[in-house]
C-alpha positions as CSV (number, residue, x, y, z in Angstrom):
1,M,186.5,267.8,-33.3
2,T,186.0,270.2,-36.4
3,I,185.6,268.5,-39.8
4,D,187.3,270.7,-42.5
5,P,184.7,271.2,-45.1
6,T,187.2,271.2,-47.9
7,V,188.9,268.0,-46.9
8,E,185.4,266.4,-46.4
9,R,184.3,267.3,-50.1
10,E,187.7,265.8,-51.5
11,A,187.1,262.5,-49.3
12,I,183.4,262.3,-50.5
13,A,184.4,262.8,-54.1
14,V,187.2,260.0,-53.7
15,V,184.5,257.5,-52.4
16,D,182.1,258.6,-55.3
17,R,184.8,258.1,-57.8
18,Y,185.7,254.5,-56.4
19,Y,181.9,253.4,-56.4
20,A,181.3,254.8,-59.9
21,A,184.2,252.9,-61.3
22,L,183.4,249.6,-59.3
23,N,180.0,249.8,-60.6
24,A,181.2,250.3,-64.2
25,N,183.7,247.3,-63.9
26,D,186.2,249.9,-64.7
27,E,189.5,248.5,-63.5
28,D,191.7,251.6,-64.2
29,G,189.3,253.7,-62.3
30,V,189.3,251.7,-59.4
31,R,193.0,251.6,-59.2
32,D,192.9,255.5,-59.7
33,A,190.8,255.9,-56.7
34,F,193.5,254.2,-54.6
35,H,197.0,255.2,-53.3
36,F,199.8,252.7,-53.4
37,P,200.7,251.1,-51.1
38,H,197.2,250.4,-50.5
39,I,196.2,248.6,-47.3
40,R,192.9,246.5,-46.7
41,I,191.9,245.1,-43.4
42,G,189.3,242.5,-43.8
43,K,186.5,241.3,-41.6
44,A,188.5,238.5,-40.1
45,G,191.2,241.1,-39.3
46,D,193.5,239.9,-42.0
47,V,195.6,242.8,-43.3
48,K,196.5,242.9,-47.2
49,T,199.3,245.4,-48.5
50,L,199.1,246.0,-52.1
51,P,202.4,247.8,-52.9
52,E,201.7,248.6,-56.3
53,P,198.8,249.1,-58.7
54,A,199.5,245.8,-60.5
55,D,199.3,244.0,-57.2
56,F,195.5,244.7,-57.0
57,Q,194.0,241.8,-58.7
58,F,190.8,243.2,-60.1
59,E,189.4,240.2,-61.8
60,S,189.9,238.2,-58.6
61,F,188.1,240.9,-56.8
62,L,185.3,241.1,-59.2
63,S,184.9,237.2,-59.2
64,Q,184.7,237.1,-55.4
65,M,182.2,239.9,-55.3
66,K,180.0,238.1,-58.1
67,Q,179.8,234.9,-56.2
68,D,176.5,236.2,-54.6
69,G,175.4,237.7,-57.9
70,W,176.8,241.1,-57.3
71,H,176.0,243.7,-60.0
72,H,176.2,247.0,-58.2
73,S,176.7,248.9,-54.8
74,A,175.2,252.0,-53.5
75,W,175.9,254.2,-50.5
76,D,173.2,254.3,-47.7
77,R,175.0,256.7,-45.5
78,T,178.3,258.4,-45.4
79,E,180.0,260.4,-42.6
80,V,183.3,262.1,-42.6
81,V,184.5,261.4,-38.9
82,F,188.0,263.1,-39.0
83,T,190.0,265.3,-41.0
84,T,193.6,266.8,-41.0
85,P,194.8,269.0,-43.8
86,S,195.9,265.8,-45.7
87,K,193.7,263.1,-44.4
88,A,190.1,262.1,-43.8
89,H,188.5,259.1,-42.2
90,I,185.0,258.4,-43.7
91,A,182.5,255.9,-42.5
92,V,180.3,254.4,-45.2
93,N,177.2,252.0,-44.9
94,F,176.5,250.5,-48.3
95,T,174.3,247.9,-49.9
96,R,175.1,245.6,-52.5
97,Y,172.6,244.4,-55.2
98,R,171.9,242.0,-57.8
99,A,171.1,243.1,-61.3
100,D,167.3,242.8,-60.5
101,D,167.9,245.3,-57.6
102,S,167.3,242.5,-54.9
103,V,169.7,243.1,-51.7
104,I,172.6,240.8,-51.2
105,G,173.5,242.4,-48.0
106,Q,174.2,245.7,-46.2
107,Y,177.8,246.5,-45.0
108,F,180.1,248.9,-43.2
109,S,183.6,250.4,-44.3
110,L,186.1,252.8,-43.0
111,Y,188.1,254.4,-45.6
112,I,191.2,256.6,-44.8
113,I,191.6,259.1,-47.6
114,T,194.9,260.8,-48.0
115,E,196.4,263.7,-50.2
116,H,199.9,262.8,-51.7
117,K,201.3,265.3,-54.4
118,G,197.9,267.2,-54.9
119,R,195.9,263.9,-55.5
120,W,193.3,262.5,-53.1
121,A,192.8,258.7,-53.0
122,I,191.8,255.8,-50.8
123,Q,195.1,254.7,-48.8
124,C,193.4,252.2,-46.4
125,G,190.1,250.5,-46.2
126,S,188.6,248.3,-43.4
127,G,185.1,246.9,-43.1
128,D,182.7,243.8,-43.1
129,G,182.3,243.7,-46.7
130,G,184.8,241.3,-47.6
């Protein structure tokens, strides 16, 4: 399967934007990296659908992340594994860190990045990182 390099760049830029906003505790930036409805498939197979931006409870999300002392996350590896002209699947291995840079854990996510009305954003995420 051929990966479209333009779509690949767009998909990676979206995930970059998401991680930058997340690490900055930027609620608006995180929401901006998502399309709504937004779908999240958790590690136990639970599926959450967030119909509108207001349905993403950022404070609850941060509280859950900080239970282990989370301070920031960083990519270890990314790979765009599938593209169409308006969609990409991107596999991401990442590490969560505490403020002292000690490792909390390493995780995997698959993001489905889509283009709607000229804007690329994460439509769906699935992974073992919560």
